[in-house]
N, C-alpha and C positions, 0 to 999 in steps of 0.2 A: 554380605559384600556391599560396599558403599558404591553408589552410583551418583552421577551429577544430578543436581536439582533440576536443571534444564538441559534439553538436548536440541532445542530449536528456538530461533527468534524470528518472528515475522514482522515486517514493517509495512504500515500503510504508506501511500505515496504522496497524495495531495496534502499539503500543509503539514506533512511529517518529514518527508525528504525535500520536496519542493516547498518553498515558503508560501507559494500561492498555488491554487489548482492549475496544474500544468496545461491541460488542453483548453481550459477556459481562457487562459492567458494567450496561448498559441492561436486560438480562434480569432483573436483580434488582428493579429498579423496576417492571418490567412483570409481575411475579409468576410468572415462568418460570425463575428463577435455578437452582433445584434440578434441574429437567429439563435445562437447558442444560449445567450442570456435569456431570451424569451422562453425557451424550453425550460431552463432552470426556474424561471418565475412561475410557469405553469405547474411544475412539480411542487414548489414551495407553497403554492396556493391549493395543493392537493387536487388539482384538476386532472393530473395524470400520475401514474405510478412511477416509481424509480426505474423499473424495467423499461417502461415506455419512454421515459426521459433519456436514459442511456442509449436506447435504440435510435431514437430520433437524432440525438446529438452525433452519434457515430455515423449515421447516414449522411450527415452534412460533410463528412470527410471523404465520402465515396467519390472516386475519380481523381483524388489528389495523389501526388507523388509522395511516398513516405519520406524521402529526403527533405522535401519542402516542409512537411509537418514537423519533423525532428529538428530542422533548422530553427523553427520558431520555439519549440520546446527548449532548445539549448539556451535560449535567452532568459528563461525563467529562473530567478534566484533560487539557490538551493542551500540546504544546511551545510555547515562547515564539516570537513573531515569525514565524509561518508565512506570513501574507500578505506581510509585508515580504520574506521570503526568496524567495517565488514571484516577486514583482515584480522583485527584483534579478536573479534567474536569467533571467527573460524579457528583462531589460535587456541581458544578455550575448548575446542572440540564441538562447537555448536554448528548446526545447519542454519544458514541465514537466508531467508526468503522474503519475497514481497507478497502482500495480500491486499488487493485493491480491486475496485470496480473499473479501473482504467483498462484500456486495451492491452492485449499481449505484446503488441509491437512496442509500446512504451516501456513495458517491463523488460523486454529484450534489450532495449537501449540502455536501461539501468544496469542490467546484468553485464553488458559489455563495458560499460563505463566503470563500474564499481565492484564487480565480482560476486554479486549475489548468486546463490546456488540454485535458485528455482523461483517459481512464482505461481500465485493463484490470481486469476484475472478474468476479465471479459475476453472474448475471442473476436477479433476483427481480421478477416483474411486479406491477403495480398496476392496480386498476380503481376509479375514482371515489375515489381517495385511500386505498384499502384494499389491503393486501397479499394477493395471491391465490396459489393453489397452481400456479404456473407458474414453475418454478425450474430453473436450469441452473448448478450449482456450477462453480467454477474451482479444482480442487485443484492443478493444475500451472501455476504462474505463469510458468514458463519458456516453456511452450507459448503462453500468452497474450501475453507480450511479443514473442515471435518473430512471431506473427501480426500484432500491432499494428505492429511496425516494418516488416514486409513491406508492409502496407497503406499505410503512410505514407511508404514509400521512405526509411526512416531506417536506416542501418547499425547493427547491434548493436554493432559495434566503436567507435562514437561515442556510445554510450549509457552513462550513469552510473546505477547503481541503488543506492538507500539503503535499508537494511533491518536487521532485528535477529534474525530467526527462522530456523529450520531450512529453512522453505520458501522462504527468500530465497537459500539456498546455490546451488540449480540456476540461479537467475537470475544470481547473481554469476559463475558459470562461463561464461556465454555473452555477457555484456556486456563492453565495453572497460574499464570501471573500476567499482569497487564500494566502498561505504563501509558498514562495520558500525557501527551507531549504538546506543549504550547497551545492548549485549548482554553477557550473562554466559556465553554459550555459546561454548566454545573452538572448536568446529567452525565456527561462523559467523565468528569472528575470523580463523581461519586461512584461510578461503576468500576473505576480502575483500582488496582492494588496500590499504585504509586502514581504521583503526578510530578512533573517538572517543567520548568521554563528554561530554555537554553537555545542558543543558535549554533551550538557545537555538538554534533552527534556523539562525540567521544564521551560526553557526560552520561549518555545512555549506556555505553559500554562499561564505564566505571561503576555505574549503579548495578548493572547485571553481574559484573564480576564480584562486587561486594555481596550481593545476594547469594551467589553460588558458593562463596567461601564461608559465609556465615551459617548457612544451613545446608546440611547434607541429608539426602534421603537414603534409606536402607532397603535393599531388595528383600 
């Protein structure tokens, strides 16, 4: 019996769907840009771990209204045709999710905007529409996607991951197919099954459709 080559596509968020890191950009409008960037700098200098960096950055949002944060997020430029791409991938019978170290509230915003069917993310709690100090960062997206796929009974070998960053490389190594999108990092390019440069997410759909039609796997 022939089965589809892929059953799930997961997308990174920052610099994959958003053209720039969403919360980094939003932080400027929220008046916490310098503090946010200082934490990034400490991480890049290897003075703190990614987990510590995410925790400290998300703590900067504590006490803010979610609507104010999302208002700033909505100003960040995005790829073209995200919703159309999600719809077309769903039309191929694929599950379409997000896989990011960003907070779950940002993923929920993208779910509502574009129709993604689920997400793997950090957890940042809300109470009465306000961000509270109940935070569980996800520094290891590979662990997150493994847990999600096990929970959903989806083989990693039939999952496609689309991303651009160094934290996507471990995910690339465990999924069946990977696309490095708009990255200038050679390590990311080398780790991916395919690489492309585009400002239109429909190009990703077209490539996945071509891969699915050209190669079938047999149970």
